[in-house]
C-alpha positions as CSV (number, residue, x, y, z in Angstrom):
1,M,57.8,152.2,28.6
2,K,57.7,155.7,27.1
3,K,60.9,157.7,27.7
4,K,60.8,161.5,27.6
5,L,64.0,163.2,26.4
6,L,64.6,166.9,26.4
7,I,65.8,168.4,23.0
8,G,66.0,171.7,21.2
9,L,67.1,173.7,24.2
10,S,67.9,177.3,23.5
11,S,71.0,179.1,24.8
12,V,69.2,180.2,27.9
13,G,68.0,176.7,28.6
14,L,64.3,177.1,27.7
15,A,62.6,173.9,26.6
16,A,61.5,174.3,23.0
17,G,59.7,170.9,23.2
18,F,59.8,167.4,24.4
19,W,60.2,164.3,22.3
20,A,58.9,161.0,23.4
21,C,60.5,157.9,22.1
22,G,59.1,154.4,22.4
23,D,55.8,155.0,20.7
24,G,57.0,157.0,17.7
25,T,55.2,160.3,18.7
26,V,56.6,163.8,18.9
27,E,55.1,165.9,21.7
28,P,55.3,169.7,22.2
29,L,56.0,171.3,25.6
30,N,52.8,171.0,27.6
31,E,52.3,174.0,29.9
32,A,49.9,172.1,32.1
33,T,52.0,169.1,32.8
34,D,55.6,170.3,32.0
35,G,55.4,173.8,33.5
36,Y,57.6,172.8,36.4
37,V,60.4,171.7,34.1
38,K,60.1,174.9,32.0
39,A,60.3,177.0,35.2
40,M,63.4,175.2,36.4
41,L,65.0,175.7,33.0
42,E,64.1,179.3,32.8
43,T,65.5,180.1,36.2
44,Q,68.3,177.5,35.9
45,S,67.3,176.3,39.4
46,I,68.4,172.8,38.5
47,D,71.4,171.6,36.6
48,F,70.0,169.1,34.1
49,A,73.4,168.2,32.7
50,S,73.6,164.7,34.1
51,Q,70.0,163.9,33.3
52,V,70.5,165.1,29.7
53,A,73.7,163.1,29.4
54,D,71.9,159.9,30.6
55,A,69.0,160.5,28.2
56,K,71.4,161.0,25.3
57,K,73.2,157.8,26.1
58,Q,70.0,155.8,26.4
59,C,68.8,157.1,23.1
60,S,72.1,156.3,21.3
61,E,71.7,152.7,22.5
62,D,68.2,152.3,21.1
63,I,67.9,152.2,17.3
64,V,64.2,153.1,17.5
65,C,65.0,156.1,19.6
66,M,67.8,157.2,17.1
67,N,65.4,156.8,14.2
68,E,62.7,158.9,15.7
69,M,65.3,161.4,16.9
70,A,66.4,161.8,13.3
71,K,62.8,162.4,12.1
72,A,62.2,165.0,14.9
73,N,65.3,167.0,14.1
74,N,65.0,167.7,10.4
75,G,66.7,164.4,9.4
76,V,69.8,164.8,11.6
77,I,71.0,162.8,14.6
78,Q,74.4,162.3,16.1
79,I,75.3,158.6,16.6
80,E,79.0,159.0,17.5
81,S,80.7,161.8,19.3
82,S,83.2,162.4,16.5
83,E,82.3,164.7,13.6
84,T,80.5,162.7,10.9
85,I,77.9,163.0,8.2
86,I,74.7,161.1,8.8
87,E,71.5,161.0,6.7
88,S,68.2,160.0,8.2
89,S,66.2,160.4,5.1
90,S,66.7,160.1,1.4
91,S,64.9,163.3,0.8
92,G,67.0,165.4,3.2
93,P,70.5,166.6,2.7
94,A,73.4,165.2,4.7
95,T,74.3,167.4,7.6
96,Q,77.8,167.6,9.1
97,M,77.9,167.7,12.9
98,T,80.0,170.6,14.3
99,S,80.9,171.3,17.9
100,S,77.9,173.5,18.2
101,S,75.4,171.1,16.7
102,R,76.7,167.9,18.4
103,D,75.0,168.5,21.7
104,I,71.4,167.8,20.5
105,F,70.3,167.2,24.1
106,G,72.5,169.7,25.9
107,G,71.2,173.2,25.0
108,R,73.6,174.3,22.3
109,S,71.7,173.0,19.3
110,S,70.7,175.6,16.7
111,M,67.7,173.5,15.6
112,G,64.2,174.8,16.0
113,P,61.3,173.5,18.1
114,I,60.1,170.0,17.6
115,G,57.1,171.1,15.7
116,Q,59.3,172.3,12.8
117,Q,60.6,169.0,11.6
118,S,60.8,168.5,7.9
119,S,58.2,166.5,5.9
120,S,60.8,163.8,5.3
121,S,59.8,160.5,6.8
122,V,61.8,157.4,7.7
123,A,59.9,154.2,8.5
124,P,60.5,153.3,12.1
125,I,62.9,150.4,12.6
126,T,61.8,148.1,15.4
127,T,64.0,145.8,17.5
128,P,63.0,142.3,18.5
129,S,61.7,141.7,22.0
130,S,64.4,139.1,22.6
131,S,67.3,141.2,21.6
132,S,69.9,140.9,24.4
133,A,72.9,140.0,22.3
134,A,76.4,141.1,23.4
135,P,77.9,144.2,21.6
136,V,79.2,143.4,18.2
137,A,82.3,144.8,16.5
138,A,82.2,148.1,14.7
139,G,81.1,147.6,11.1
140,V,79.2,144.4,11.7
141,F,75.5,144.9,10.8
142,G,74.1,143.0,13.8
143,T,73.0,139.6,15.1
144,C,70.2,137.1,14.6
145,A,68.5,134.6,16.8
146,P,65.2,132.8,17.3
147,A,62.6,134.9,19.2
148,S,62.2,131.9,21.5
149,A,65.1,129.5,22.1
150,T,62.7,126.5,22.1
151,V,59.6,125.7,20.1
152,E,57.4,122.6,19.8
153,L,57.1,120.5,16.6
154,N,55.0,122.2,13.9
155,A,54.6,125.3,16.1
156,T,55.4,128.7,14.6
157,A,59.1,129.7,15.0
158,K,60.2,133.3,14.5
159,W,63.7,134.4,13.6
160,E,64.8,138.0,14.2
161,F,67.6,140.2,13.0
162,T,68.8,142.9,15.4
163,W,70.8,145.9,14.1
164,S,73.9,147.1,15.8
165,Q,74.3,150.8,16.6
166,N,77.9,150.3,15.3
167,S,76.9,149.0,11.9
168,G,78.4,152.1,10.2
169,L,75.3,152.6,8.1
170,T,73.1,155.7,8.0
171,M,69.6,155.5,9.2
172,A,68.4,155.7,5.6
173,D,70.5,152.7,4.6
174,V,69.1,150.7,7.6
175,G,65.6,151.6,6.6
176,K,66.2,150.4,3.0
177,A,68.1,147.2,4.0
178,S,67.0,143.8,2.6
179,Y,67.2,140.4,4.2
180,A,67.7,137.0,2.5
181,W,67.3,134.1,5.0
182,T,68.4,130.5,4.6
183,L,66.5,128.2,7.0
184,P,67.6,124.5,6.7
185,G,65.0,121.9,7.6
186,A,62.2,124.5,7.8
187,A,58.9,124.3,6.0
188,T,60.0,127.4,4.1
189,A,63.7,127.0,3.3
190,T,64.2,130.7,2.4
191,A,62.6,133.9,3.5
192,T,62.8,137.7,3.4
193,G,62.1,140.5,5.8
194,R,63.7,141.2,9.2
195,T,61.5,138.8,11.2
196,P,60.4,135.8,9.1
197,T,58.3,132.9,10.6
198,T,58.2,129.2,9.7
199,T,57.6,125.7,11.1
200,Y,59.6,122.6,11.6
201,A,58.4,119.0,11.3
202,T,61.5,117.3,12.8
203,S,63.0,117.8,16.3
204,G,66.5,118.9,17.2
205,A,68.8,121.9,16.9
206,K,68.0,124.2,13.9
207,T,70.3,126.8,12.4
208,A,69.7,129.8,10.2
209,T,71.7,132.4,8.3
210,V,70.7,135.8,6.9
211,S,72.4,137.9,4.2
212,V,71.8,141.5,5.0
213,T,72.3,144.2,2.3
214,G,72.5,147.8,3.2
215,G,74.4,150.8,1.8
216,G,75.7,148.7,-1.1
217,I,77.3,146.2,1.3
218,T,76.2,142.6,1.9
219,Q,77.0,140.7,5.1
220,D,76.3,137.0,5.9
221,I,75.2,136.6,9.6
222,T,75.0,133.2,11.3
223,C,72.2,133.0,13.9
224,S,72.3,131.4,17.4
225,P,70.4,128.0,17.3
226,L,66.8,127.1,17.8
227,N,65.8,123.9,19.5
228,V,62.7,122.1,18.3
229,N,61.2,119.8,20.9
230,G,60.1,116.2,20.0
231,A,58.3,113.9,22.3
232,P,57.0,115.9,25.3
233,I,58.4,115.8,28.8
234,T,55.7,116.4,31.5
235,G,55.2,116.4,35.2
236,C,58.7,117.7,36.3
237,E,59.0,119.3,39.7
238,C,62.0,120.7,41.4
239,V,61.5,119.9,45.1
240,G,63.4,121.7,47.7
241,T,64.5,119.0,50.1
242,N,66.4,121.5,52.4
243,L,65.6,125.1,51.6
244,R,66.7,126.2,55.1
245,P,70.1,124.7,55.6
246,D,71.6,125.2,59.1
247,V,75.1,126.6,59.0
248,A,75.7,125.5,62.5
249,A,75.1,121.9,61.5
250,G,77.2,122.2,58.3
251,E,74.2,121.7,56.1
252,A,73.9,122.6,52.4
253,A,70.8,123.5,50.4
254,T,69.4,120.6,48.5
255,W,66.9,120.0,45.7
256,T,65.5,116.9,43.9
257,I,64.0,116.7,40.4
258,A,61.0,114.5,40.5
259,N,57.9,113.2,38.6
260,C,59.3,113.7,35.1
261,K,57.6,111.6,32.4
262,T,58.3,111.2,28.7
263,G,57.7,108.8,25.7
264,T,58.0,105.1,26.0
265,G,61.6,103.9,25.6
266,L,63.1,107.4,25.9
267,T,65.8,108.2,28.4
268,L,65.8,111.3,30.5
269,S,68.9,113.3,31.5
270,Y,69.4,116.3,33.8
271,T,71.7,119.3,33.7
272,W,71.8,121.5,36.8
273,T,72.6,125.2,36.9
274,G,73.5,126.9,40.2
275,A,73.9,123.6,42.1
276,T,76.1,120.5,41.9
277,A,74.4,117.3,40.9
278,D,75.0,113.8,42.4
279,A,75.9,110.8,40.4
280,T,72.2,110.1,39.5
281,G,71.6,113.7,38.4
282,L,68.4,113.7,40.3
283,T,69.6,115.6,43.4
284,A,71.8,118.7,43.6
285,T,73.4,120.7,46.5
286,A,74.7,124.2,47.0
287,P,76.8,125.3,49.9
288,V,76.0,128.1,52.4
289,A,78.4,129.9,54.6
290,A,76.4,132.2,56.9
291,K,73.0,132.9,58.2
292,N,70.7,134.6,55.6
293,D,72.9,133.4,52.7
294,V,70.4,133.1,49.8
295,V,70.9,130.5,47.0
296,S,68.8,131.5,44.0
297,G,68.8,130.9,40.3
298,V,69.0,127.1,40.6
299,S,67.4,125.3,37.7
300,V,67.6,122.0,35.9
301,L,67.4,121.3,32.2
302,V,65.6,118.0,31.5
303,E,66.2,116.4,28.2
304,N,65.2,113.2,26.4
305,D,66.5,111.2,23.4
306,D,64.0,113.0,21.0
307,N,65.8,116.4,21.4
308,T,63.2,117.7,23.8
309,K,64.5,120.2,26.4
310,V,62.5,121.5,29.3
311,P,64.0,124.0,31.8
312,I,62.7,123.7,35.4
313,T,63.1,126.5,37.9
314,C,63.8,125.7,41.6
315,D,62.8,127.6,44.7
316,A,65.5,129.7,46.4
317,A,67.1,128.5,49.7
318,T,67.9,130.7,52.7
319,A,70.5,129.7,55.3
320,V,69.8,129.7,59.0
321,D,72.1,129.4,62.0
322,S,70.6,127.7,65.0
323,R,73.2,129.5,67.1
324,I,71.8,132.9,66.1
325,P,68.0,132.9,66.3
326,D,66.0,135.9,65.2
327,Y,64.0,135.8,68.4
328,E,64.0,133.7,71.5
329,L,61.3,132.5,73.9
330,K,62.7,131.9,77.3
331,F,61.5,131.1,80.8
332,E,62.6,129.6,84.1
333,G,60.5,127.7,86.5
334,S,58.2,124.8,87.0
335,N,55.3,125.9,84.9
336,I,54.9,126.6,81.2
337,P,53.8,130.3,80.8
338,S,50.7,130.6,78.7
339,N,51.2,134.0,77.1
340,T,54.9,134.8,76.9
341,V,54.7,137.0,73.9
342,N,57.6,137.0,71.5
343,Q,58.7,139.9,69.3
344,E,56.1,140.5,66.6
345,V,56.8,139.0,63.2
346,P,55.6,141.4,60.5
347,F,53.6,140.3,57.5
348,N,55.3,138.9,54.4
349,K,58.5,138.2,56.3
350,E,60.0,135.2,57.9
351,A,61.6,134.9,61.3
352,C,63.0,132.0,63.3
353,I,62.6,131.5,67.0
354,Q,64.7,129.5,69.4
355,V,63.0,128.1,72.5
356,A,65.2,127.8,75.6
357,F,64.2,127.2,79.2
358,E,65.3,125.7,82.5
359,W,62.7,123.2,83.8
360,Q,62.8,123.0,87.6
361,N,59.9,120.7,88.4
362,S,60.2,117.1,89.3
363,W,57.5,116.1,86.7
364,T,58.1,116.7,83.0
365,P,55.3,117.4,80.5
366,E,55.0,115.1,77.5
367,N,55.1,118.0,75.1
368,I,55.6,121.7,74.7
369,S,54.3,123.7,71.8
370,V,54.8,127.1,70.2
371,L,51.6,128.8,69.4
372,C,51.1,131.9,67.2
373,D,48.3,134.4,66.9
374,V,48.0,136.5,63.8
375,Q,46.5,139.9,64.1
376,A,45.6,141.4,60.7
377,A,45.1,145.1,59.9
378,N,41.4,145.6,59.2
379,G,40.7,141.9,59.2
380,S,42.7,141.0,56.1
381,P,41.2,138.1,54.0
382,G,43.3,135.2,52.9
383,L,45.8,135.1,55.7
384,T,48.4,132.3,55.7
385,L,50.6,131.3,58.6
386,D,53.4,128.8,58.0
387,L,55.3,127.2,60.8
388,V,58.4,125.2,59.9
389,Y,60.1,122.8,62.4
390,N,62.3,119.8,61.8
391,G,61.8,120.0,58.1
392,K,58.0,119.8,58.3
393,T,55.7,122.7,57.4
394,T,52.4,123.3,59.1
395,S,50.2,125.8,57.3
396,Y,47.0,127.6,58.4
397,T,44.8,129.8,56.2
398,G,41.8,131.8,57.4
399,S,39.5,134.5,56.2
400,Y,40.5,136.9,59.0
401,N,42.6,136.3,62.1
402,I,44.2,133.0,63.0
403,S,44.6,132.1,66.6
404,N,46.6,129.6,68.5
405,S,48.1,127.8,65.5
406,G,51.2,126.1,66.4
407,V,53.7,123.2,66.3
408,K,54.6,120.6,68.9
409,L,58.3,120.7,69.8
410,G,58.6,117.5,72.0
411,A,58.8,116.3,75.5
412,V,60.3,118.5,78.3
413,K,63.2,117.2,80.3
414,Q,64.7,118.2,83.6
415,G,67.2,121.1,83.4
416,T,68.1,122.9,80.2
417,N,65.8,122.5,77.2
418,T,66.6,124.0,73.8
419,F,64.5,123.7,70.6
420,K,66.1,125.5,67.7
421,D,64.9,127.0,64.4
422,I,61.1,127.2,64.7
423,C,60.4,129.5,61.7
424,V,57.3,131.6,61.2
425,T,56.1,133.1,58.0
426,V,53.0,135.3,57.8
427,T,51.5,136.4,54.5
428,G,48.4,138.4,53.7
429,T,47.0,141.2,51.5
430,E,47.3,143.8,54.3
431,G,49.6,144.6,57.1
432,G,49.6,142.8,60.4
433,T,51.7,140.8,62.8
434,A,52.1,137.4,64.4
435,K,52.8,136.9,68.1
436,C,54.1,133.6,69.3
437,F,54.1,132.1,72.8
438,F,54.3,128.8,74.7
439,G,51.6,126.1,75.0
440,N,51.2,122.5,76.0
């Protein structure tokens, strides 16, 4: 995403220009689109100090941003807050940051408008899409890792080196850096460049190292590992066997991994994250403590003897408490009311109903049901109504409105009748509501 940062502000706060990082372009102040900002700066109607500080911090954490900032400001950029000498181009002189020139973003810079940058050019330095490494110690050039943690046999594998903002090198040094890779077991055992690619003909964990030379210094960096899959694992599903555990009944959320297949003679193993597996490894549970507790992020890593690893994501679970229904349907008497309307359940939301009534007739119906009508705004297409009761889901889909779709609760008895946790979910492309009532 393009990020706009204010720079080159004069002492009275006028915007000399805007600089957009992210695509490597430098943009002047646009009167048509940026007039509001200019007016606010001219009149000092808004204090931009916090926004400027945030923008400065974001730029300092992005090596692409720092590189472009240097180009836009005559080859000068502040990386640290202390006074230091930094070059951004071999053709421009080193510039010492003083207290008046430190605040590039804050309005005290003596630099001219963006359009006046020098002709010096530093090739942009890109960062890999998978760079999410933890901060490294000052003076360490950076980290390296595979672009994807897992690849298939003979598929293209990409390694990436990511520069640290604390490397201690100038932007010019970073731009001139060289890379010498050692890739054991790869089709190409050595490589150069910041992001080399190769293939592997054998499965298992693969390592790599890269010697990075910059500013006359060479550092050897060990990369995080790559796994090359062997015989495929197919068909795996994580099935939620209780995604609505009832707190009142002391239930836990449960999942099962099912339908996994692999090569003949190979053994499968399962490692769960976010839930505790049983002795077989096929089923896992996670506790819940209160209504609406959500258990998310559950997954299982399926592996075989040929070094293949396949991560499987599981659906989230949400706790219910049958003692605390979202809504209630109640009546007293000897007849089942035919249109006792419950509170409306909005689209794209789930609500649970508890049915409770006193039956005062000598005869007892064989069954009572909860029925729901869905009323869509403007006749929304593709409506879905899901009703969940006793672990079973009944789904209805229609082009427009769905009427009298429901679930059977069971036989009515004399006196108090209670049916807990009838859950309703309505989804659709437009707004609308569901209204639920009794039926038999």
